[in-house]
C-alpha positions as CSV (number, residue, x, y, z in Angstrom):
1,X,93.7,-23.2,385.6
2,X,95.7,-20.1,386.4
3,X,92.4,-18.2,387.1
4,X,91.3,-20.7,389.7
5,X,94.7,-20.7,391.4
6,X,94.7,-16.9,391.5
7,X,91.2,-16.9,393.1
8,X,92.3,-19.4,395.7
9,X,95.3,-17.4,396.7
10,X,93.0,-14.8,398.3
11,X,92.3,-17.2,401.1
12,X,94.2,-18.7,404.0
13,X,95.9,-21.9,402.7
14,X,94.7,-23.8,405.8
15,X,91.0,-23.3,405.0
16,X,88.9,-26.2,403.8
17,X,87.6,-26.1,400.2
18,X,84.0,-27.0,399.3
19,X,82.0,-26.9,396.1
20,X,78.6,-25.2,396.1
21,X,76.1,-26.6,393.6
22,X,72.4,-26.1,392.8
23,X,71.7,-22.3,393.2
24,X,68.1,-22.8,394.2
25,X,69.1,-25.0,397.2
26,X,72.9,-24.7,397.6
27,X,74.5,-28.0,398.6
28,X,78.0,-28.3,400.1
29,X,80.2,-31.0,398.5
30,X,83.8,-31.9,399.4
31,X,86.5,-31.7,396.8
32,X,87.7,-35.2,395.8
33,X,90.4,-36.4,393.5
34,X,91.9,-34.0,390.9
35,X,92.8,-35.5,387.6
36,X,93.8,-34.6,384.0
37,X,92.0,-35.9,381.0
38,X,91.1,-34.7,377.5
39,X,93.4,-31.7,378.0
40,X,91.5,-30.4,381.1
41,X,91.8,-30.6,384.8
42,X,88.9,-32.3,386.5
43,X,87.9,-31.8,390.2
44,X,86.1,-34.9,391.5
45,X,83.2,-34.8,394.0
46,X,83.9,-36.4,397.3
47,X,80.3,-36.4,398.4
48,X,77.7,-34.1,399.8
49,X,78.4,-32.7,403.3
50,X,75.1,-30.9,403.9
51,X,73.6,-27.7,402.7
52,X,75.5,-24.4,402.3
53,X,74.6,-21.5,404.5
54,X,72.4,-18.7,402.9
55,X,75.5,-16.5,402.9
56,X,77.2,-18.8,400.3
57,X,74.4,-18.3,397.8
58,X,74.5,-14.5,398.4
59,X,78.3,-14.3,398.0
60,X,78.0,-16.4,394.8
61,X,75.3,-14.1,393.4
62,X,72.7,-16.8,393.4
63,X,70.0,-15.0,395.4
């Protein structure tokens, strides 16, 4: 978990967080409830908000 926290520290704490999924057609999903189970931290999906801009796929190395 420390690696995720360290990555997020690079950004303004006031920014919204979204999950990008499906590299061939990146979708934008809101972060939902965060929980602990089976010795892991789970980030829940709060639903699709639309499609991510092309720049997102490029920045993630998906294109």
